[in-house]
N, C-alpha and C positions, 0 to 999 in steps of 0.2 A: 558592103551591107551594115546597117546599123548593128551596134550592141545591145544583145537584149537587157528589157529596163531595167534588170536586177545589177546590170553595170555598168548602165547610163549616168547612175550619180555615184558616183565614188563617193566613198568616207576614207580610204587611205586608209579602214582598220583592219582591213578583211582582208585575200587575197577573194578575186571572182572565182565563180562557178566551175569557170573553164579549164580553171588549175589545178581542182580540185583533184585530177586523177595524175597529177606531178608533188602532191605530197602525198606517199598511201598511208593509207589507215588499216585499224583493222577489221580483218573481213565482221561484218557486221549486218544481221537480217532484218531488212525494214517489218514490221507488228502487223501493218496493214495488209499487207498481200496477198495471202488469205483469206480475209476474214466471208462470209455468205452474205453478201448486200443484193440482194431481190432487183432490188430498185436500182443498184448497178449496174447487173449483171439485167435487167430489161434494156438498158439505154444502150449496151455492150454490144447486144443482140439487134435491137431498131440499128444502131449506127453499120453492122454490116448489111442489113440488107437496104440501107440505103446505097452501103460501098459498091455489092456485088452489079447495084441496076447502074452506077456509074459509070463502073467497071466495061459492063458489055456496050453501053455506047460508045463509049471514047477513045476505047483500049481494040478491045472482043472484035468493034466492026472493022477500026479501022487498019487491023494487021491480025486476021483469024486466024486461030489454033483450032490444030486437030484436036479430036477429043483423047490420040492417043497421050497429048502433050501433057493435061489434066490430068496432075496428081492431086490425094486424098489424106490430110494432114489434120493431125489433134491440135487444136491451137490454145498458147497458154495465154490470156493475157496480160499483163506487166505494164507498171508504169516506169519502162523503163526503154532506152534501142538497143540491144544488142547488135554487133556487128560482126559481119566474118571474119576468123581469127578470134575474137575476142573470149573473153572464160568472165559467166560470172557462177558465183553460188547461191542454192537456193533451198531451203527449208521450204518441205510440202505436209501437213497438214490438214487443208481443206479437201472431205472428201471425195469431192467428185474428181480434184487432181491428185489423190492417194490411187484411185479407182485408172485414171489414168496411168498415175507412172505401173501400176501394177502390169497393165498390159503393155506399153511400152519396154520393160524389162525381158520381154518373153519376144520381144519381136526385135524393129531396127536402130530404140535406143532414137527416134528422133521424133522433135514435136515442136511446131509453127511457134516461136517468141517474138508476138505483135504488141506497142503501144498503146497500153488505155490511159486516156487521161484521167487522170483520179477526182478532180473537180466532177468534169460534165461526163466524162463512163465513154466518152465517143473513144473507137480502137481504130488504128490507122490501117490503110490497102494494104500495107506494105511491110513484112516484117523480114528476118531472119531464121534458120532453122538450126533450133540450138540441139547439141548431141552428149546423151548423160556419157563422159566421160568415167566419171567416175561417183558412186552410189555407197550411201549406209544408210539399212534402214534403223529406226529408232522405234522408239516405244510409244507401242500405243498405234503402230501401224506408221506412223511419220516415216521422210524421205530425208537425207541430207543427199544432197546432187552439186556436182561440178558438171556445169555442160560448156562448151565453146560451139564460136555460131560457125555455120557455115554458110549454105547457098542462100543466098535470098529470094522471094515469092512476092507472089502479087495475089492476094484472094480475090476470086471470081463466082464465086457462090459460097451458099453455111448449106453443107449437108445433114447437119443434123446439130440441136444445139444443149440434149441431153446424153448420159451426166457430163460432159462436157462438149465443149465446141471441135466440130470437126469441118473444116471446110476443103473446099476444091481451087487449088492455085497451080501459078503456071511460075515456073523458073524464071528468073529475072538475072542478064546475065552485061556488062558493061557493053557500050559499041565501039565501036575502033574509032577513036581520037584524030581522025586523017591526018595535017601537017604538026600538028602540036608534039612538043620534044618534055614526054612525059617526065622522062632523067631530069630534063632541067626544073621542071616544074616542081618537082617534087626535092631536086635536092634546096631547092628554096623556101618549100614550109621546114623543111629538116637546121636551115639555117633557122629562123625563124622561133621555131621553137625550140630552142637550145637558148638563144636570148628570152625567152620568159620563162625557160623554167631558171635560169641564174639569174636575174631580175626578180623571181619571184621569190626563190630562198636566201636574198640580199633585204626582200622584205618584212622574210618572215621569220630573219636571224640565222639564217644555217647557210655556212659555210659556201660559197661559189666555187663548184668542183667545177675539173674541168670536165669539155665537153665529152661528154658522151654520145658514141654509136647508135642513134634513136632510131635507122634504116636498118640495119643489121644485113645489108645486102636487098629487101625485101622490092620485090620490083613496085613500081609505081601503084598499078591497082590494090593489094591487099595495104600496102603503107599505109593509102589515101583510108581507108579502115581504120586502121591504127590508131590514124590520125581523128579520127571523128568518134572512135570512142574515148580519145581525151579527155575530149569536150562536156567531161559529167555535169550535169544540175542545171546542162541548157537540151531537155531534150526533145524541142520544136528541132531548130536548129540539127540536132545529130540524126530527128529524122528525113528529115530535110538532106539531107547528105546521106542520110541510107538510101533515098529512092532516087534518086541518081544515079543515069544508067551509061556516067560518061565519066572516064577517068581525071580526066584534063578536068571539067569545071566543077569536080566536085574537089581537086587541090588550088584551083582559082578557088573555092569560095572560103573552104577555109587557109587557104594565105592569107585571102582580106581580114577572114576574124582574127587570125593571130597577131597578124599588122596591127588591129583595134585594141587587143589586148594587149598585146609590147606599149601601143601609146599611152594607155590608161596608166600602166607597169611603171611607164619613165617617168608619166607624172606624179605618180602617188611616189618613187623613188625621190624628186626632187622636191616634193615636201621632208620628205623624212630626210632629208639632208641639211634642209631650209629648218626643221621642230626638227630639231633630235631625239629633244624630250616626249614629243609624241608616239598614243605605243601604236 
């Protein structure tokens, strides 16, 4: 699998977007997440309507769900991908989502996060439940939240669009991976991640620390979600990983991405050795 175009033509002056999660930064809130843009909302609603139709044809008929399997879930479109086990900070100040939070704080604290492209406004049909684990009410009824990713889901139909989106969803779980040795795959991915971190630190002038335990005794499936969450800056790749229903396939795709990233960093490191004065 080829790296995204943002990495394909390296300048050797910056770290690939995949590595941003390995260089922690202070938490910051994107300024445009919560603006009330009617045009974007219309595109989003249209996208979900199209998605619901295609889901019915491609998935529902092939593996019909009972009515009891459908769950209604409020949706929060964001220009990011939330993975199970990952945490994200959110600041809520748009009116409709303040209304949603008022309701959630009196119920089960769970809502659906779906990736929405910031340019086209199109929304993904697979998302992840975000559970509010910490919240603070700010002035003017704004909220600061810390949310943790839980189950994945697939949108099957829209229930309503006002004051915020509510959809019927079905839960997604990874299928058994057959004869694949998942622990071996997870270990390979961890080794590649450690090498990527080492070279990234070297290129950024940071000390090359001893290898840390990245897996932390996680089983292969949650570890594969953790790895996907570190590919910050590549939301389309993250969305593809989130939608996979096979742990082995997810780990293999991550392994390939990390190998490509490692090749990039190795080349960048070689250039820096030859031209040490280069920034």
